[in-house]
C-alpha positions in Angstrom: 130.7 75.0 108.7 130.1 78.8 108.3 130.1 80.9 111.7 126.6 82.4 112.0 126.6 86.0 112.0 125.2 89.0 114.6 123.5 92.4 113.8 121.3 94.1 115.1 118.2 95.7 113.1 115.6 98.2 113.7 111.9 96.8 114.3 111.1 100.3 113.2 112.7 101.1 109.9 114.6 97.9 109.0 117.9 99.1 109.3 121.0 97.0 110.1 123.7 97.7 112.1 127.1 96.3 113.0 126.6 97.0 116.8 124.0 98.3 119.0 123.3 101.7 120.1 120.5 103.6 121.8 119.0 105.8 119.0 118.5 104.2 114.9 120.7 106.2 113.2 118.2 105.8 109.8 114.8 107.2 111.2 116.1 108.2 114.8 113.5 106.0 116.9 115.2 105.6 120.7 115.7 101.7 121.8 114.3 100.3 118.7 117.5 98.1 117.2 117.5 94.1 118.4 119.9 91.6 118.1 119.9 89.0 115.6 121.4 86.2 113.9 121.3 86.1 110.2 123.0 82.9 108.5 125.0 83.4 105.5 123.4 80.9 103.4 120.2 79.2 105.0 119.6 77.1 101.6 122.9 75.3 102.1 121.8 73.9 105.3 121.2 69.9 105.5 117.6 70.4 106.5 115.5 67.3 106.5 113.9 66.5 102.9 110.7 68.1 102.5 107.8 65.6 102.1 105.8 67.2 99.6 106.7 69.1 96.9 104.7 72.5 95.2 103.8 71.3 91.4 103.0 73.9 89.6 101.6 72.7 86.7 98.8 71.0 89.7 97.7 75.0 89.9 98.6 75.9 86.4 101.4 77.9 86.9 104.5 78.0 85.2 107.4 78.1 88.3 107.2 77.0 91.8 109.8 76.8 94.6 109.4 74.0 97.2 109.5 73.8 101.1 112.4 73.7 103.3 115.1 75.7 100.9 114.3 73.6 97.8 113.4 74.4 94.4 112.1 73.8 91.7 113.1 74.8 87.8 111.2 77.6 86.3 110.7 77.8 82.9 113.3 80.1 81.1 111.8 83.0 79.6 113.5 85.6 76.7 113.2 89.3 76.3 110.2 90.2 74.0 108.9 92.8 72.8 106.2 94.7 75.3 103.7 95.0 72.3 104.2 91.0 71.8 103.4 90.7 75.5 99.2 89.2 76.0 96.9 90.7 78.3 93.7 89.7 76.9 92.8 86.3 79.4 94.2 88.5 82.5 90.1 88.3 84.6 89.1 89.4 88.1 86.9 86.8 89.9 84.6 88.5 92.3 84.5 88.3 95.9 80.8 88.5 96.1 81.4 91.1 98.4 80.7 94.5 96.0 82.1 96.7 98.7 84.8 94.8 98.7 85.5 94.5 95.2 84.7 97.7 94.0 87.8 98.7 96.4 90.2 96.0 94.6 89.4 97.8 91.3 86.7 94.9 90.2 87.3 92.0 91.4 90.9 89.3 92.6 93.6 88.9 90.0 95.0 85.8 89.7 98.3 85.6 91.8 97.8 89.1 93.6 98.7 89.4 96.9 96.5 91.4 98.8 97.7 93.1 102.1 94.5 94.3 105.1 95.5 96.2 108.1 94.1 98.1 110.6 93.5 99.0 114.3 93.3 95.5 116.5 89.7 95.1 117.1 88.4 96.8 113.9 87.2 93.8 112.0 90.3 93.0 109.8 89.3 89.0 110.5 86.1 89.5 110.5 85.6 91.3 107.4 88.1 88.3 106.0 86.7 84.9 107.0 83.6 86.8 105.3 85.5 87.1 102.0 86.2 83.6 102.6 82.9 82.5 102.7 81.9 84.2 100.0 84.4 82.3 97.6 84.1 79.1 99.1 80.4 78.9 97.7 82.4 77.8 94.8 86.0 77.3 94.7 88.4 76.0 98.0 89.6 78.3 100.0 92.5 77.6 102.5 92.2 80.1 105.9 95.7 79.7 107.6 95.2 81.2 111.4 98.1 82.0 113.6 96.3 84.0 116.6 93.4 81.7 117.1 92.5 78.0 116.8 90.5 76.2 114.6 87.7 75.8 117.4 87.6 79.5 117.8 87.2 79.9 114.1 84.6 77.9 113.6 82.7 79.7 116.9 83.0 83.3 115.1 82.0 81.4 111.9 78.3 80.0 113.7 78.3 83.7 114.4 78.6 85.3 111.0 77.1 81.8 109.5 80.1 81.3 107.5 80.4 77.6 106.6 81.1 75.7 103.8 82.6 72.6 103.1 85.4 74.4 100.9 86.7 76.4 103.4 89.1 74.7 105.0 91.0 75.6 108.6 94.7 75.3 109.4 95.9 76.9 112.7 99.9 76.9 112.3 102.5 79.6 112.0 105.1 77.8 110.1 106.0 79.1 107.1 106.7 75.4 105.6 104.3 73.9 107.5 101.3 76.1 105.1 103.5 75.6 101.7 103.0 71.8 102.8 99.2 72.6 102.9 99.7 74.2 100.6 100.8 71.7 98.2 98.0 69.0 99.6 95.3 70.8 99.3 95.4 72.7 96.0 93.3 75.8 97.1 91.9 78.5 94.6 92.6 81.1 97.7 95.4 81.3 100.9 94.3 83.6 103.1 96.9 84.8 105.8 95.9 86.3 109.7 98.5 87.4 110.0 102.0 87.6 108.8 104.0 89.1 112.2 102.4 85.6 113.5 104.2 83.5 111.4 108.2 82.5 111.3 111.2 80.5 108.9 112.6 78.2 110.3 115.5 78.9 108.3 115.4 82.6 109.8 116.6 82.9 113.6 114.7 84.8 115.1 111.7 85.7 116.2 108.5 85.2 114.7 106.5 89.5 114.2 110.5 90.6 114.0 111.6 92.6 111.1 113.5 89.8 109.4 110.7 86.8 109.7 108.5 89.5 108.3 110.1 90.3 105.2 111.8 86.7 104.5 107.8 85.7 105.1 106.7 87.7 102.6 109.3 87.3 99.9 108.2 83.7 100.1 104.4 84.3 100.6 104.5 86.7 97.1 107.3 84.2 95.6 104.2 81.7 95.8 101.5 84.1 94.6 103.1 84.1 91.3 104.2 81.4 90.6 101.3 79.2 90.8 98.9 81.9 90.3 97.3 81.4 94.2 95.6 85.5 95.8 96.7 85.6 98.9 94.9 87.9 101.2 97.4 88.6 104.7 96.7 90.0 107.5 98.8 93.0 109.0 99.2 94.5 112.5 99.5 98.4 113.0 101.3 100.4 115.3 100.4 102.7 117.7 101.3 105.4 115.2 99.0 103.6 112.2 101.1 102.3 110.7 101.4 99.1 109.2 103.4 96.6 112.2 107.6 95.6 109.8 109.1 96.9 107.4 108.4 98.6 104.9 109.4 96.5 102.3 106.0 94.8 103.1 104.0 97.7 101.7 106.2 97.1 98.6 106.4 93.5 97.6 102.2 93.2 97.9 100.1 94.2 95.0 97.7 96.0 96.8 97.7 97.4 100.4 94.1 98.2 102.3 93.3 100.1 105.1 90.6 98.8 107.2 89.4 101.9 109.5 86.8 103.3 112.0 85.8 103.8 115.6 85.7 100.9 117.4 82.8 101.8 119.1 80.8 103.0 116.2 79.1 100.4 113.8 80.8 101.7 110.5 83.8 100.8 109.0 85.7 102.0 106.3 87.7 99.9 103.6 90.9 102.3 101.7 93.5 101.2 99.6 96.4 102.8 99.5 98.4 100.9 96.8 96.8 99.1 94.0 98.8 97.9 90.8 95.5 96.7 89.3 93.5 99.5 89.7 92.3 103.4 91.8 93.1 103.8 94.9 90.0 106.5 95.3 87.8 103.7 95.9 86.9 103.3 99.3 84.5 100.3 100.6 81.7 100.8 103.5 80.4 98.3 106.0 78.7 98.6 109.0 79.1 96.3 112.1 76.9 94.1 113.5 75.6 90.9 115.6 76.1 88.8 112.5 79.2 90.6 111.0 80.2 93.2 108.7 77.1 93.9 106.1 77.9 96.5 103.1 76.3 100.2 103.2 74.8 100.5 100.0 73.3 103.8 100.5 75.5 105.3 103.1 74.2 108.9 102.5 70.8 108.0 103.8 72.5 106.2 106.7 74.8 109.0 107.6 72.3 111.5 107.7 69.3 109.5 109.4 70.0 110.6 113.2 70.2 114.3 111.9 68.9 116.8 114.4 67.0 119.1 112.9 66.7 122.7 113.3 69.7 122.4 115.7 73.1 125.4 115.4 76.0 123.9 114.5 74.5 121.3 112.1 75.5 121.3 107.9 75.4 119.0 105.3 77.8 119.1 102.6 78.7 116.5 99.9 82.2 114.9 100.0 83.4 112.3 97.0 85.1 109.4 98.3 86.8 107.4 94.9 83.8 108.1 92.5 81.6 107.8 94.8 79.5 110.4 96.4 79.0 110.9 100.1 76.2 113.1 102.4 78.0 113.9 105.6 76.9 115.7 108.7 79.7 118.3 109.7 79.2 119.6 113.2 80.6 122.5 115.0 80.3 123.8 119.1 82.2 126.6 119.7 81.9 127.3 123.5 83.4 130.3 125.4 86.2 129.3 127.7 88.9 131.8 130.7 91.0 129.5 129.4 94.7 131.4 128.0 95.1 128.8 125.4 91.2 127.8 123.7 90.8 123.9 123.1 90.8 123.8 118.9 88.9 120.0 118.6 88.7 117.7 114.9 87.3 114.6 114.4 86.4 113.0 111.1 88.0 116.5 109.7 91.6 117.5 108.0 93.0 119.2 112.0 95.5 122.1 109.3 92.3 122.8 107.1 90.2 123.4 110.2 92.2 126.3 111.4 93.2 127.7 108.7 89.3 128.5 108.0 89.0 129.6 112.0 91.9 131.9 111.0 89.8 133.6 108.1 86.6 133.8 110.0 88.3 135.9 112.6 90.2 137.8 110.2 87.6 138.5 107.3 84.3 137.9 109.0 85.5 139.6 112.3 84.1 136.9 114.9 86.0 136.6 118.0 87.0 132.9 118.4 90.5 133.5 120.5 88.5 133.2 123.5 86.2 129.8 122.2 86.8 126.4 122.7 86.1 125.0 119.3 85.1 121.7 117.8 84.4 119.9 114.7 84.0 116.4 113.7 82.1 114.1 111.2 79.4 112.6 111.9 79.1 108.6 111.6 82.7 107.9 112.3 83.7 109.4 108.3 87.3 110.8 107.6 86.1 113.1 105.2 89.5 115.2 103.9 89.1 116.8 100.8 88.9 121.0 100.3 85.1 121.4 99.4 84.4 120.9 103.4 85.4 124.2 103.6 82.6 126.2 103.2 80.3 123.5 105.5 83.2 123.7 108.0 83.3 127.5 108.8 78.6 128.3 108.2 79.0 125.9 110.7 80.8 127.4 113.1 79.1 130.8 112.7 75.7 128.8 112.8 76.5 127.6 116.3 78.9 131.1 116.9 75.4 133.4 116.2 72.9 130.6 117.7 71.0 130.2 114.2 70.6 127.0 112.6 71.2 126.1 108.7 68.7 125.5 106.8 67.9 121.6 106.9 67.4 121.1 103.5 70.1 123.1 102.3 73.1 121.3 100.9 77.1 123.3 101.2 79.8 122.9 99.3 83.1 125.1 98.4 86.5 125.2 99.1 87.7 128.7 101.0 90.7 131.1 100.2 92.5 133.0 102.2 91.0 136.6 101.6 87.5 134.7 102.3 86.7 133.6 99.1 84.9 130.7 97.8 86.7 128.8 95.2 85.5 125.8 92.8 85.3 122.0 93.9 85.4 119.2 91.4 82.9 116.2 90.4 79.5 118.7 91.7 77.5 117.0 88.8 78.1 114.0 91.4 77.0 115.6 94.6 74.5 117.8 93.6 72.9 114.3 92.4 73.0 112.8 94.8 71.8 115.5 96.8 68.5 115.0 94.7 68.2 111.5 95.4 67.9 112.1 99.4 65.1 115.4 98.6 67.4 118.2 99.2 65.7 122.0 98.1 68.8 123.8 98.2 72.3 123.9 97.5 75.1 126.4 97.8 77.4 125.9 95.6 81.1 128.7 94.5 80.0 130.6 91.7 82.6 129.0 89.3 80.9 126.0 89.3 77.4 127.4 87.9 78.3 127.8 84.8 79.8 124.0 84.5 75.6 122.3 85.9 73.1 121.6 83.8 69.9 122.3 84.6 68.8 120.8 88.5 65.9 120.2 90.1 67.5 121.8 92.9 67.6 125.6 94.1 71.0 126.3 92.6 72.5 129.2 95.0 76.0 130.6 93.5 78.1 132.3 96.1 81.8 134.2 96.1 82.5 134.4 99.2 81.8 133.6 102.9 79.7 136.4 103.8 77.2 135.9 100.5 77.1 132.0 101.8 76.5 133.3 105.0 73.3 135.5 104.2 71.8 132.7 102.4 72.3 129.7 104.3 70.6 130.7 107.4 66.8 129.6 108.3 64.1 132.3 107.1 
């Protein structure tokens, strides 16, 4: 019998080493190397015979693999010209939740693997349970949970109102047992919650380790591709916000979705960091309520519903998230301080952009901000990271500094250069059109964008510098 090999693997980056050391030489992380045992030929072990073998003909696939190391013979393919490859029959299945379909690029592709990650308690399991309920209205969905019992899931489903006979629950962490259940139930969709709880019997390491996550992910991808079953996988994140496990996990899947937002605020945003079948610029916006996650069809109106009127430091801007314009309130607070080093805090906006705007205001506008704490926030818990919010941030800081409110019916858009000039932004027509829907009367825009705009019901004020924007932005 071949002797098992012992090696040390970094739980941060997945690099393996022949001996232990305090620091990983690949990523520099300290105390991240753990000892694991790897059998050189795990598929040749004398494992018990498989009670069931997946049959691709039952799923309409071309090949497949069995449980406990057994494999079916894949259909032999020959190299062909790319122009001869058929692609017209590629269809997308609608999940029944428009916000998710938008982020996925129009729906779920057959045989795709979607990884959904996010911080603990953000609502990943709730989101996928609602997806499972929507899909189970017409097809069979197998929901595999390694973290909750069937009773716990049923209680949550009762609260969400997601009960369907086609939704099958399977509390299990053994990957081979899950494959057996897939062969018996023949689901149209498979949901795994979560990948960090699964384990393979032929991998000698604990669940959640780099080896187990890597091998289980590869095995699930093989099932999805060979049998044509779309698989949704929940992935945990580290304290730095990265997906736990090896980087390979993000490489082998087709779609990587991040579900983000502040736990104590009601809004959640679903972003696509990777999508082989569509754009990565789209976002889906949800609101957490007692009955679960509810789609936000008009996010601009929701984000501005609690906006204070005639309050210094409050500015409305139009940000682009994917192809969707969003009206967001930017708030700034400037408070004098006697500390040697003033505080600079940014919530929902890029801190580096904020630092540049503050430096421009001090140098070009003559504002004395070195002795003041400055706090900037994008209201509603949304993250807005694009150059078009530079001018709104600058005017919000000036408004609070001078204690003068900005016109509440005025929309402000523009990028700020280091010399104080206002530069043009993209998709200006979509931004102005969204402002018209919500009744804004005036918009301060970059002068370079004025010639690209058609007629509008909003009074467009073109500016070329922060000084010009300051003169026309304040209330009369």
